[in-house]
C-alpha positions as CSV (number, residue, x, y, z in Angstrom):
1,M,-43.3,-12.9,-13.5
2,R,-42.0,-15.8,-14.8
3,L,-38.7,-15.8,-16.8
4,I,-36.6,-18.8,-17.8
5,L,-32.6,-18.2,-19.1
6,R,-32.6,-21.2,-21.3
7,G,-29.3,-23.3,-22.7
8,G,-26.4,-21.0,-20.6
9,R,-23.5,-22.6,-18.7
10,I,-24.6,-22.2,-15.3
11,V,-22.1,-21.6,-12.8
12,D,-22.5,-21.4,-8.9
13,P,-20.0,-22.2,-6.5
14,S,-22.6,-22.1,-3.9
15,Q,-23.7,-25.3,-4.6
16,G,-21.0,-27.0,-6.6
17,L,-22.8,-26.6,-9.8
18,D,-21.1,-26.0,-13.4
19,A,-23.4,-27.5,-16.3
20,V,-25.4,-26.4,-18.9
21,G,-29.1,-26.0,-18.1
22,D,-31.9,-23.7,-17.7
23,L,-32.6,-21.1,-14.9
24,V,-36.4,-20.6,-14.1
25,I,-37.2,-17.6,-12.1
26,E,-40.8,-16.6,-10.8
27,D,-41.7,-14.2,-8.8
28,G,-38.4,-12.4,-7.9
29,R,-36.9,-15.4,-6.6
30,I,-35.1,-18.7,-7.9
31,E,-37.6,-21.2,-8.7
32,R,-35.0,-24.0,-10.0
33,V,-32.1,-24.7,-12.2
34,V,-32.8,-27.7,-14.5
35,P,-29.3,-29.1,-15.8
36,G,-29.4,-30.1,-19.2
37,G,-32.1,-28.0,-19.7
38,A,-35.9,-29.0,-20.3
39,D,-38.8,-28.2,-22.6
40,L,-39.7,-25.1,-20.7
41,A,-40.5,-22.7,-23.3
42,S,-44.0,-23.6,-23.8
43,Q,-45.1,-23.2,-20.4
44,P,-47.9,-20.0,-20.3
45,G,-46.9,-16.9,-19.5
46,A,-43.0,-17.6,-19.3
47,E,-40.7,-15.4,-20.6
48,V,-37.8,-17.4,-22.2
49,I,-34.6,-15.8,-23.3
50,E,-32.1,-18.2,-25.4
51,L,-28.2,-18.5,-24.3
52,S,-25.7,-20.8,-25.5
53,G,-22.9,-22.4,-24.0
54,M,-21.0,-19.6,-24.3
55,H,-23.1,-17.8,-21.8
56,V,-22.2,-18.3,-18.2
57,V,-25.2,-17.6,-15.9
58,M,-23.9,-17.3,-12.2
59,P,-25.3,-15.5,-9.2
60,G,-25.3,-11.8,-9.7
61,L,-22.0,-10.0,-8.6
62,I,-21.6,-8.1,-5.6
63,D,-18.8,-5.2,-5.1
64,V,-18.2,-4.9,-1.5
65,H,-16.1,-1.6,-2.1
66,C,-17.0,1.5,-4.1
67,H,-17.8,5.3,-4.0
68,L,-21.2,6.6,-5.3
69,R,-20.3,10.1,-4.3
70,E,-23.7,10.7,-3.4
71,P,-24.4,12.9,-1.3
72,G,-22.6,16.0,-1.9
73,Q,-20.2,15.1,-4.8
74,E,-22.9,14.4,-7.7
75,H,-20.9,16.1,-10.1
76,K,-18.7,13.2,-9.8
77,E,-21.6,10.1,-9.8
78,T,-24.9,9.8,-8.2
79,I,-26.5,6.9,-6.7
80,A,-28.4,6.5,-9.9
81,T,-25.8,6.9,-12.4
82,G,-23.4,4.4,-10.2
83,S,-26.0,1.8,-9.8
84,A,-26.9,1.9,-13.3
85,S,-23.2,1.3,-14.4
86,A,-22.8,-1.4,-11.7
87,A,-25.5,-3.1,-13.3
88,A,-23.7,-2.9,-17.3
89,G,-20.7,-4.6,-15.3
90,G,-22.9,-7.5,-14.0
91,F,-23.2,-6.1,-10.5
92,A,-26.4,-7.0,-8.7
93,T,-25.5,-5.4,-5.2
94,V,-22.9,-2.7,-4.4
95,L,-21.8,-1.5,-0.9
96,C,-20.5,2.1,-1.0
97,M,-18.1,3.5,1.1
98,P,-18.9,6.6,3.7
99,N,-16.5,9.2,2.3
100,T,-19.3,11.5,1.0
101,E,-20.1,15.3,1.9
102,P,-21.5,14.9,4.5
103,P,-20.0,11.3,5.1
104,I,-22.4,8.8,6.0
105,D,-21.7,8.9,10.2
106,S,-25.1,9.6,11.2
107,A,-28.4,7.7,10.8
108,A,-29.9,10.2,8.7
109,V,-27.4,10.2,6.0
110,V,-27.7,6.2,5.8
111,S,-31.4,6.5,5.2
112,L,-31.0,9.2,2.5
113,V,-28.8,6.8,0.6
114,L,-31.0,3.8,1.1
115,E,-34.1,6.3,0.5
116,R,-32.3,7.2,-2.9
117,A,-31.1,3.9,-3.6
118,K,-34.7,2.8,-4.0
119,S,-35.4,4.5,-7.2
120,A,-31.9,3.7,-8.7
121,P,-32.2,2.1,-11.9
122,G,-29.8,-1.0,-11.4
123,A,-27.9,-2.6,-8.8
124,R,-29.2,-2.5,-5.0
125,V,-27.0,-0.1,-3.2
126,L,-26.4,-0.8,0.6
127,P,-24.4,1.9,2.9
128,I,-21.0,1.3,4.7
129,A,-20.8,3.8,7.8
130,A,-17.8,5.8,9.1
131,G,-16.6,4.4,12.5
132,T,-16.2,7.9,13.5
133,V,-17.6,11.4,13.1
134,G,-16.2,13.4,10.0
135,M,-14.0,10.5,9.4
136,G,-11.6,11.8,11.5
137,D,-9.0,10.3,14.3
138,E,-10.8,10.6,17.2
139,R,-14.8,10.6,18.4
140,L,-16.5,7.5,17.4
141,S,-19.5,7.7,15.6
142,E,-22.9,6.0,16.4
143,M,-22.5,2.8,15.3
144,A,-25.8,1.5,16.8
145,D,-27.6,3.7,15.3
146,L,-26.0,3.2,11.9
147,V,-26.3,-0.4,11.6
148,E,-29.9,-0.3,12.7
149,A,-30.8,2.1,10.2
150,G,-29.1,-0.1,7.8
151,A,-25.5,-0.2,7.3
152,V,-24.1,-3.1,6.6
153,A,-20.3,-2.5,7.6
154,V,-18.1,-0.1,9.0
155,S,-15.0,1.4,7.3
156,D,-12.1,4.1,7.6
157,D,-11.5,3.9,3.6
158,A,-10.2,7.1,2.1
159,F,-9.5,8.4,6.0
160,P,-7.3,5.5,7.4
161,I,-7.7,5.9,11.4
162,Q,-4.0,6.8,12.4
163,R,-4.7,6.6,16.3
164,A,-4.6,2.8,17.5
165,E,-6.7,3.6,20.4
166,T,-9.6,4.9,18.4
167,L,-9.5,1.9,16.0
168,R,-9.5,-0.6,18.9
169,R,-12.5,1.0,20.3
170,V,-14.5,1.2,16.6
171,M,-13.3,-2.8,16.3
172,E,-14.7,-3.5,19.7
173,Y,-18.2,-2.1,18.6
174,C,-18.3,-3.9,15.4
175,R,-17.4,-7.1,17.3
176,M,-20.5,-6.2,19.3
177,L,-22.4,-5.3,16.0
178,G,-21.7,-8.2,14.5
179,V,-20.5,-6.3,11.0
180,P,-16.8,-6.2,9.7
181,F,-14.8,-3.7,9.8
182,V,-13.2,-2.4,6.3
183,A,-9.8,-1.3,6.9
184,H,-7.6,1.0,4.5
185,C,-4.4,0.2,5.8
186,E,-2.0,2.9,5.1
187,D,0.4,4.7,7.5
188,T,-0.2,8.0,6.2
189,S,2.9,9.3,8.0
190,L,5.1,7.3,5.3
191,T,2.7,8.5,2.5
192,R,1.9,12.2,2.7
193,G,2.7,13.8,-0.5
194,G,3.1,10.7,-2.4
195,C,1.5,9.7,-5.5
196,M,2.7,6.9,-6.7
197,N,4.3,3.7,-5.6
198,E,8.0,4.7,-4.2
199,G,10.6,2.6,-6.3
200,E,12.8,2.5,-9.3
201,V,9.9,3.8,-11.6
202,S,8.5,6.9,-9.2
203,T,12.5,7.7,-9.0
204,R,12.8,7.7,-12.8
205,L,9.5,9.6,-13.4
206,G,10.3,12.2,-10.4
207,L,7.3,11.5,-8.5
208,K,7.1,11.2,-4.7
209,G,6.5,7.7,-3.9
210,M,4.1,5.9,-1.4
211,P,6.3,2.6,-0.3
212,A,4.8,-0.6,0.2
213,V,5.8,-0.4,4.0
214,A,2.9,2.4,4.5
215,E,0.5,-0.5,3.7
216,E,2.1,-3.7,5.4
217,A,3.0,-1.8,8.8
218,A,-0.8,-0.3,9.1
219,L,-2.0,-4.1,8.3
220,A,0.0,-5.5,11.0
221,R,-1.5,-3.4,13.6
222,N,-4.4,-3.9,12.6
223,L,-4.5,-7.8,12.2
224,L,-3.1,-7.5,15.8
225,L,-6.4,-5.2,16.9
226,A,-8.2,-7.8,15.5
227,R,-6.9,-10.4,17.4
228,L,-7.2,-8.7,20.5
229,T,-10.6,-7.6,19.7
230,G,-12.2,-10.5,17.9
231,A,-13.6,-7.9,15.7
232,H,-14.1,-9.4,11.6
233,L,-11.4,-7.4,9.9
234,H,-11.6,-7.1,6.1
235,V,-9.0,-5.6,4.3
236,A,-9.1,-3.7,1.4
237,H,-7.7,-3.2,-1.6
238,V,-4.7,-5.6,-0.9
239,S,-1.6,-4.5,-3.2
240,T,1.9,-5.7,-2.2
241,A,3.1,-9.0,-1.4
242,F,4.3,-8.8,1.8
243,S,0.5,-7.7,3.1
244,V,-0.5,-11.2,1.3
245,E,1.7,-13.0,3.7
246,L,0.5,-11.1,6.5
247,I,-3.2,-11.9,5.8
248,R,-1.9,-15.5,5.3
249,W,0.0,-15.7,8.5
250,A,-3.3,-14.0,10.4
251,K,-5.4,-16.4,9.0
252,D,-3.3,-19.3,9.8
253,A,-3.1,-17.5,13.6
254,G,-7.0,-18.2,13.9
255,I,-7.7,-14.2,13.5
256,S,-11.1,-13.5,11.8
257,V,-9.7,-11.7,8.5
258,S,-11.2,-11.3,5.2
259,A,-8.9,-9.6,1.9
260,E,-10.3,-8.0,-1.4
261,A,-8.2,-7.2,-4.4
262,C,-8.9,-4.9,-7.0
263,P,-8.7,-5.8,-11.1
264,H,-6.0,-3.0,-11.2
265,H,-3.7,-4.4,-8.6
266,F,-3.5,-7.7,-10.5
267,T,-3.6,-5.9,-14.1
268,L,-1.2,-3.0,-14.0
269,T,2.0,-2.4,-12.5
270,D,3.7,1.1,-11.6
271,E,5.1,1.5,-15.2
272,A,1.4,1.9,-16.2
273,V,2.1,5.4,-14.9
274,A,5.0,5.8,-17.4
275,D,3.6,3.8,-20.2
276,S,0.3,6.0,-20.3
277,G,2.6,9.4,-20.4
278,Y,1.6,10.3,-16.8
279,D,-2.2,9.9,-17.3
280,T,-3.7,10.4,-13.9
281,S,-6.4,7.6,-14.2
282,T,-3.3,5.4,-13.1
283,K,-3.2,7.4,-10.0
284,V,-5.0,5.1,-7.4
285,N,-4.5,4.6,-3.3
286,P,-2.9,2.5,-2.8
287,P,-1.1,2.8,-5.7
288,L,0.0,0.5,-8.7
289,R,2.7,-1.9,-7.3
290,T,5.6,-3.6,-8.7
291,A,5.3,-6.9,-11.3
292,A,6.2,-9.3,-8.3
293,D,3.3,-7.5,-6.1
294,V,0.7,-8.0,-9.1
295,E,1.9,-11.9,-9.2
296,A,1.6,-12.2,-5.2
297,V,-1.9,-10.7,-5.7
298,K,-2.7,-13.6,-8.3
299,R,-1.3,-15.8,-6.0
300,G,-3.3,-14.5,-2.7
301,L,-6.6,-14.9,-5.2
302,A,-5.7,-18.6,-6.3
303,D,-4.9,-20.1,-3.1
304,G,-7.6,-18.2,-1.1
305,T,-5.6,-15.9,0.8
306,I,-7.4,-13.1,-0.7
307,D,-10.7,-13.9,-0.3
308,C,-12.8,-11.5,-3.2
309,I,-12.3,-9.3,-5.8
310,A,-13.7,-5.8,-5.5
311,T,-13.8,-2.6,-8.1
312,D,-12.7,0.2,-5.5
313,H,-15.0,2.1,-8.2
314,A,-13.9,5.9,-7.7
315,P,-15.6,8.3,-10.6
316,H,-14.3,11.9,-10.6
317,A,-15.1,14.5,-12.9
318,A,-12.7,15.2,-16.3
319,E,-11.4,18.6,-15.0
320,E,-10.7,17.2,-11.8
321,K,-8.3,14.9,-13.2
322,D,-6.9,17.2,-15.9
323,V,-4.4,18.3,-13.9
324,E,-0.7,17.6,-13.4
325,Y,0.0,14.0,-12.1
326,P,0.7,14.9,-8.1
327,L,-2.4,17.1,-8.1
328,A,-4.8,15.1,-9.1
329,P,-7.2,12.9,-7.1
330,F,-6.5,8.9,-5.9
331,G,-9.1,6.9,-7.9
332,M,-10.4,5.5,-11.2
333,V,-13.7,3.8,-12.3
334,G,-13.9,0.0,-12.1
335,F,-17.6,-1.6,-12.2
336,E,-18.0,-1.8,-16.0
337,T,-14.3,-3.5,-16.9
338,A,-14.2,-5.8,-13.5
339,L,-15.7,-8.9,-14.6
340,A,-14.1,-8.6,-18.2
341,L,-10.5,-7.9,-16.5
342,T,-10.9,-10.9,-14.1
343,F,-12.0,-13.3,-17.0
344,T,-9.0,-11.8,-19.4
345,E,-6.5,-11.7,-17.1
346,L,-7.1,-14.4,-14.6
347,V,-9.4,-16.8,-16.1
348,Q,-8.4,-16.9,-19.4
349,T,-4.5,-17.5,-18.3
350,G,-5.0,-19.9,-15.9
351,V,-4.4,-18.2,-12.7
352,L,-8.0,-19.1,-11.4
353,S,-10.7,-21.3,-12.6
354,L,-13.9,-20.2,-13.9
355,A,-15.8,-21.2,-10.8
356,R,-13.3,-19.8,-8.0
357,A,-13.4,-16.5,-10.2
358,V,-17.4,-16.5,-9.6
359,E,-17.0,-17.2,-5.9
360,C,-14.4,-14.3,-5.8
361,L,-16.9,-11.8,-7.4
362,S,-19.6,-13.0,-5.8
363,C,-20.4,-16.0,-3.3
364,A,-17.5,-14.8,-0.9
365,P,-18.7,-11.4,-0.4
366,A,-22.1,-12.2,0.2
367,K,-20.8,-14.8,2.9
368,I,-18.2,-12.2,4.1
369,F,-20.6,-9.5,4.9
370,K,-23.8,-11.4,5.7
371,L,-26.0,-10.6,2.5
372,S,-28.4,-12.2,0.6
373,G,-27.3,-13.5,-3.1
374,G,-24.2,-14.8,-3.9
375,T,-26.1,-18.0,-4.8
376,L,-28.7,-19.7,-7.5
377,R,-30.2,-21.9,-4.9
378,A,-33.9,-22.7,-5.4
379,G,-35.9,-19.8,-3.3
380,S,-33.1,-17.6,-2.8
381,A,-33.7,-13.7,-4.5
382,A,-33.1,-13.9,-8.1
383,D,-30.0,-11.9,-8.6
384,V,-28.2,-13.2,-11.9
385,A,-25.2,-12.0,-13.9
386,V,-24.6,-13.4,-17.6
387,L,-21.5,-13.4,-19.2
388,D,-20.8,-13.7,-22.9
389,T,-17.4,-15.6,-22.8
390,S,-17.0,-15.3,-26.8
391,R,-17.6,-11.7,-26.8
392,E,-14.3,-9.4,-27.6
393,W,-14.8,-5.7,-27.2
394,V,-12.4,-2.6,-26.3
395,V,-12.8,-0.7,-23.5
396,D,-14.0,3.0,-24.7
397,R,-14.3,5.5,-21.7
398,S,-16.7,7.6,-24.2
399,K,-19.6,4.6,-23.6
400,L,-19.2,4.3,-20.1
401,V,-22.4,4.5,-18.1
402,S,-21.0,5.8,-15.3
403,K,-20.4,9.9,-15.1
404,G,-17.2,9.0,-14.6
405,R,-14.6,8.3,-17.5
406,N,-11.2,8.0,-15.3
407,T,-10.3,4.3,-16.7
408,P,-6.7,3.8,-17.6
409,F,-8.2,0.8,-19.4
410,H,-9.3,2.9,-22.2
411,G,-8.6,1.1,-25.8
412,R,-7.6,-2.1,-24.2
413,R,-9.2,-5.2,-25.7
414,V,-10.8,-7.7,-23.4
415,K,-12.7,-10.9,-23.7
416,G,-15.8,-11.3,-21.7
417,A,-18.6,-8.9,-21.3
418,P,-21.7,-9.0,-19.1
419,V,-24.3,-9.0,-21.1
420,L,-27.6,-9.5,-18.7
421,T,-28.0,-8.4,-15.2
422,I,-31.1,-9.4,-13.4
423,V,-32.0,-7.8,-9.6
424,G,-34.9,-9.5,-7.7
425,G,-36.0,-11.0,-10.9
426,R,-36.1,-7.8,-12.7
427,V,-33.9,-7.6,-15.8
428,V,-31.9,-4.0,-14.9
429,Y,-29.4,-4.3,-17.9
430,N,-29.7,-6.2,-21.1
431,A,-26.8,-6.2,-23.9
432,L,-27.3,-9.4,-25.6
433,N,-28.2,-8.3,-28.7
434,V,-25.4,-5.5,-28.8
435,S,-23.0,-6.4,-31.6
436,R,-19.8,-7.6,-30.5
437,G,-16.6,-5.0,-29.9
438,D,-19.7,-2.0,-28.8
439,K,-21.0,-3.6,-25.5
């Protein structure tokens, strides 16, 4: 029951720690961090995993935005396959969205998700509940019962609440229950029938666009409702430059707000739709935006306006995506590429320090959603991820653990591979001995 990770670079922003050393785990908890290392290998009963200074040991990643499809859409993903895929990406905990069939709008469905998560082989799975019955626009769900059953937040993701009065009441309940409301900010009257960002590229490709103002108008309304109700608003998948400015204004104004960005929104632009030959893996909601938007999202992550990085992991069956671009469902898979894309696109380019990247992927999500994890402090749950910063590999959709193969990053060479994931002291993913280029 004693495990020692020896000789890695330990990065834990929750303690201001960045040093080569040993991490000691016992009985599912962090026993201690030993900066500089020590002769711990000879201790009786200890399993030792030898690392090097190129291995970064960090708190297990926490994804606050994913879609696991179960119940009802198990042909796309299951809690078990999603949990394993998350672990392969370095995630120790994931929060799944309520747009299942039936949706997570009752205590019974919350309990079902948690029960099935108990036997999941990888990351810990926690449900986010729907704020309305059937994820509609009128009737409130029994949010108190949902939270009591184990939901950690409330959201309208995938079916954004359009009626302001309904959203006001949902936020009021969230404030009383002490949980965040996770908002998909979209005025659907402006995006109906759209399939990519509205702009020069959509015009050139002959595809109906989704204007940036659809996100920004809904975000402005939601921020004002958060100010009115006192609820904590967590803004999902920020994608436009003006959305970043609105969140910056709201924080300066004292509104309780946090925000997330997804790797595809700081990595790809709407040109990817054309460059890929209409690959439907590039179809996401909110859509891939312009180069100026990408740069603004990066700046938002760097200066703390955007608090965390989330995947919006959204698997679909191959036959569902293998249709004309306007007919394909929105979404791409993201668990297994998120850490590598963050390291490649943000850390190696100097946009974020390694410590800030770890904060965005682990410490900040834990703080915002009041979760265990996000730290390697002595006595905390032993949720740990290890990144091999020297390993280069090529994303290959056929080798993904997820059931979903819908990634626009297929064939992209990245640097930095998650090679070890530990959840509650239990090794749930180990690729330390996998050859480079073949993660």
